[in-house]
C-alpha positions as CSV (number, residue, x, y, z in Angstrom):
1,X,75.9,-23.6,88.1
2,X,74.5,-22.0,91.3
3,X,77.4,-19.6,91.6
4,X,76.9,-18.8,88.1
5,X,73.1,-17.8,88.1
6,X,74.1,-16.0,91.2
7,X,76.7,-13.7,89.7
8,X,74.5,-13.0,86.9
9,X,71.8,-12.1,89.2
10,X,74.0,-9.6,91.0
11,X,75.2,-8.4,87.7
12,X,71.8,-7.8,86.3
13,X,70.1,-7.2,89.7
14,X,67.7,-10.1,88.5
15,X,65.1,-10.9,91.4
16,X,64.3,-14.4,91.0
17,X,64.9,-17.1,93.7
18,X,67.5,-19.7,92.5
19,X,65.0,-22.7,93.2
20,X,62.6,-20.7,90.4
21,X,65.4,-20.2,88.4
22,X,65.8,-23.7,87.5
23,X,62.1,-24.8,87.0
24,X,61.7,-25.1,83.3
25,X,59.3,-22.8,82.1
26,X,61.2,-19.9,84.9
27,X,64.4,-20.3,83.5
28,X,63.6,-19.1,79.8
29,X,62.2,-16.4,81.6
30,X,65.3,-15.5,83.4
31,X,67.4,-15.9,80.4
32,X,65.4,-13.3,78.7
33,X,65.4,-11.0,81.4
34,X,69.4,-11.3,81.6
35,X,69.8,-10.5,77.6
36,X,67.1,-7.8,77.9
37,X,68.9,-6.2,80.9
38,X,72.3,-6.8,79.1
39,X,71.1,-4.7,75.8
40,X,69.7,-2.2,77.9
41,X,65.9,-2.8,76.9
42,X,64.6,-1.9,80.6
43,X,65.9,1.7,80.9
44,X,63.3,4.7,81.4
45,X,64.1,7.6,79.7
46,X,62.0,10.8,80.5
47,X,60.3,11.5,77.0
48,X,58.7,15.0,77.1
49,X,55.5,15.2,75.1
50,X,51.9,16.3,75.6
51,X,50.0,13.2,77.1
52,X,46.8,11.4,76.4
53,X,46.1,9.3,79.5
54,X,43.2,6.9,79.7
55,X,41.9,4.0,82.1
56,X,40.7,1.7,79.8
57,X,40.8,-2.1,79.7
58,X,41.8,-2.2,83.1
59,X,44.8,-0.3,83.0
60,X,46.1,3.3,82.5
61,X,47.5,4.0,79.0
62,X,49.7,7.1,77.9
63,X,50.5,8.0,74.1
64,X,51.6,11.0,72.5
65,X,49.2,13.2,70.2
66,X,51.5,15.3,68.5
67,X,53.9,14.9,65.3
68,X,57.4,13.3,65.9
69,X,60.1,15.1,63.9
70,X,64.0,14.7,64.7
71,X,63.5,13.0,68.3
72,X,60.7,15.5,69.6
73,X,57.1,15.8,69.7
74,X,56.2,19.3,68.5
75,X,52.8,20.9,67.3
76,X,51.8,20.9,63.8
77,X,53.2,24.6,62.5
78,X,49.4,25.3,61.4
79,X,47.9,24.3,64.4
80,X,45.4,21.9,62.7
81,X,44.2,18.7,64.6
82,X,42.6,15.6,63.8
83,X,39.8,13.8,65.9
84,X,40.6,9.8,66.7
85,X,37.6,8.2,67.0
86,X,37.4,4.9,68.5
87,X,35.6,2.3,66.0
88,X,33.7,0.7,68.4
89,X,32.0,2.8,70.4
90,X,32.1,6.1,68.0
91,X,33.4,8.4,70.9
92,X,36.4,10.7,70.3
93,X,39.6,9.6,72.2
94,X,41.8,12.4,71.2
95,X,42.8,15.3,69.0
96,X,45.8,14.3,67.0
97,X,48.0,17.3,65.3
98,X,48.0,17.1,61.7
99,X,51.2,17.7,59.9
100,X,51.2,20.1,57.0
101,X,53.5,20.4,54.0
102,X,56.1,22.5,56.0
103,X,55.9,20.1,58.4
104,X,56.8,17.1,55.7
105,X,59.8,19.5,54.7
106,X,61.0,19.8,58.4
107,X,60.9,15.8,58.5
108,X,62.3,15.2,55.4
109,X,65.1,17.9,56.6
110,X,65.7,16.0,59.5
111,X,66.0,12.4,58.3
112,X,68.4,13.5,55.5
113,X,70.4,15.0,57.8
114,X,70.7,12.0,60.1
115,X,71.3,9.6,57.2
116,X,74.0,11.9,56.0
117,X,75.8,13.3,59.0
118,X,74.3,12.2,61.9
119,X,74.7,10.0,64.9
120,X,73.0,7.2,62.8
121,X,75.7,7.5,60.2
122,X,78.3,6.7,62.0
123,X,77.6,3.7,64.3
124,X,78.3,0.0,63.0
125,X,75.7,-2.3,61.8
126,X,76.3,-4.2,65.1
127,X,75.3,-1.2,67.2
128,X,72.6,-0.2,64.9
129,X,70.9,-4.1,65.7
130,X,71.8,-3.4,69.4
131,X,69.2,-0.5,68.9
132,X,66.6,-2.3,67.4
133,X,66.9,-5.6,69.6
134,X,66.9,-2.7,72.3
135,X,63.7,-1.2,70.8
136,X,62.0,-4.7,70.4
137,X,62.5,-5.6,74.0
138,X,60.5,-2.3,75.0
139,X,57.7,-3.2,72.9
140,X,58.2,-6.3,74.6
141,X,57.8,-4.6,78.1
142,X,54.8,-2.1,76.7
143,X,52.9,-5.1,74.9
144,X,49.7,-5.0,76.8
145,X,49.9,-0.9,76.7
146,X,50.5,-1.1,72.9
147,X,47.5,-3.6,72.3
148,X,45.0,-2.0,74.0
149,X,45.7,1.4,72.2
150,X,45.8,-0.5,69.2
151,X,42.4,-1.9,70.0
152,X,40.9,1.5,71.0
153,X,42.0,2.7,68.0
154,X,41.7,0.9,65.5
155,X,38.8,-1.5,66.4
156,X,41.1,-4.9,66.8
157,X,39.8,-7.6,69.7
158,X,42.1,-7.0,72.3
159,X,43.3,-10.6,72.3
160,X,44.5,-10.5,68.7
161,X,46.0,-7.3,69.2
162,X,48.1,-8.5,71.8
163,X,48.8,-12.1,70.2
164,X,49.1,-11.0,66.5
165,X,49.5,-6.9,66.0
166,X,51.9,-6.3,68.7
167,X,53.1,-9.8,69.2
168,X,54.2,-10.4,65.3
169,X,55.4,-6.7,65.5
170,X,57.9,-7.7,67.9
171,X,59.2,-10.6,66.0
172,X,59.6,-8.4,62.9
173,X,62.0,-6.2,65.1
174,X,64.1,-9.0,66.5
175,X,64.1,-10.4,63.0
176,X,65.4,-7.4,61.3
177,X,67.5,-6.6,64.2
178,X,69.5,-9.8,63.6
179,X,69.9,-9.0,60.0
180,X,72.0,-5.9,60.4
181,X,75.5,-7.1,60.7
182,X,74.7,-9.8,57.8
183,X,73.9,-7.8,54.8
184,X,76.9,-8.3,52.9
185,X,77.9,-8.1,49.1
186,X,79.4,-11.1,47.0
187,X,82.0,-11.3,44.4
188,X,80.9,-12.5,41.4
189,X,83.0,-15.2,39.5
190,X,84.4,-13.8,36.5
191,X,85.2,-16.4,33.3
192,X,88.6,-18.0,33.2
193,X,88.2,-18.8,29.4
194,X,90.8,-16.1,28.7
195,X,93.1,-13.8,30.9
196,X,92.0,-11.2,32.6
197,X,92.5,-8.5,35.5
198,X,88.7,-8.4,36.1
199,X,87.0,-8.2,39.6
200,X,83.0,-8.3,39.8
201,X,81.5,-7.6,43.0
202,X,78.3,-6.3,44.7
203,X,78.0,-3.7,47.5
204,X,74.8,-3.2,49.3
205,X,74.2,-0.1,50.8
206,X,71.4,2.1,52.5
207,X,69.6,4.4,49.8
208,X,68.9,7.3,52.5
209,X,65.4,8.7,53.8
210,X,62.2,6.6,53.0
211,X,59.1,7.7,53.0
212,X,55.9,5.2,54.3
213,X,52.6,5.0,54.0
214,X,50.2,2.7,56.4
215,X,46.6,1.4,55.9
216,X,43.8,1.1,58.9
217,X,44.0,-2.4,59.0
218,X,47.0,-3.7,61.4
219,X,48.6,-0.5,62.2
220,X,51.2,-1.5,64.3
221,X,52.3,-4.5,61.9
222,X,52.3,-2.6,59.0
223,X,54.6,-0.4,60.4
224,X,56.8,-2.8,61.5
225,X,56.9,-4.6,58.4
226,X,58.0,-1.5,56.4
227,X,59.9,0.3,58.8
228,X,62.4,-2.4,60.6
229,X,63.9,-3.5,57.5
230,X,64.8,-0.1,56.4
231,X,66.3,0.4,59.7
232,X,68.2,-2.6,59.3
233,X,69.5,-1.6,56.2
234,X,70.9,1.9,57.5
235,X,68.2,4.3,56.0
236,X,66.1,6.6,58.1
237,X,62.3,6.8,57.5
238,X,59.4,9.2,57.6
239,X,56.0,7.4,58.2
240,X,52.3,8.6,57.9
241,X,50.0,6.6,59.6
242,X,46.5,6.1,58.3
243,X,44.6,9.1,59.5
244,X,42.0,7.2,61.6
245,X,44.4,5.3,63.3
246,X,47.5,7.1,64.1
247,X,47.7,6.4,68.0
248,X,50.1,3.4,68.3
249,X,52.6,4.6,65.8
250,X,53.2,7.5,68.2
251,X,53.3,5.4,71.0
252,X,55.9,3.4,69.0
253,X,57.8,6.8,68.5
254,X,58.0,7.4,72.1
255,X,59.6,3.6,72.7
256,X,62.1,4.6,70.0
257,X,63.8,7.6,72.1
258,X,63.7,5.5,75.5
259,X,65.7,2.8,73.3
260,X,68.1,5.2,72.3
261,X,67.4,5.7,68.7
262,X,69.0,8.9,67.4
263,X,67.0,11.8,66.2
264,X,65.9,12.0,62.9
265,X,66.2,8.5,62.4
266,X,62.5,8.2,62.7
267,X,59.9,10.5,62.1
268,X,55.9,10.1,62.4
269,X,53.7,12.5,60.9
270,X,49.9,11.8,61.2
271,X,47.9,13.7,58.8
272,X,45.6,13.5,55.9
273,X,46.2,11.8,52.5
274,X,45.8,15.0,50.4
275,X,48.4,17.0,52.2
276,X,51.0,14.8,54.2
277,X,51.0,12.0,51.9
């Protein structure tokens, strides 16, 4: 057992003492660390965007404030912005780019291309699941930052945001990641009352580009509940987060790039309901 632990530690460069590994509370942490390392969930990919950086909740948080289309953070075509306000203090956190109709068209085209001919359309269901597990791992690693952003953006109490908003979101992504290679059709029995040559069966296929609109309450959870199932089935998505709290959706988009989700699969369009959707 000691030799196995040593080999695993060397392979994944896990920094834990052997005596600590076999302590019950730490052994589960060791196993989780190994699984995450094997999935590549610890990789840090540089993502280019105009960042907002704040010192809040005894930490420094960093998140994008631009539209996310086709794997890149870009400004709105018309240059319009929306002020995002902390509901607890009524102070402006930052200005976020506000998507125009043309930006929506760009996102739809990117999502359609990713679904029909992009890398997303070529990978297997199991590979798709691995990407979603990797995304969940990165959310776990950034859970305190996500919870802090969620708290200042939506007004949620930090402990609630950490345990519920973020915690349940991570579990949602892991749940649907496990379903990717289990979405199967079935063969339907045909009556044997008379001889026939008929065969009836169902086949489940992705439908294409899905448009998601989320409200102001539980922003990250609403995103996860809608998006995780769509991606697990092989669809691509465009999400328009609530106008008043889009920041965790944008931070999530950054993590999706780091997880290796192909361009065009996820598109995030902050904006108004009357224009963006």
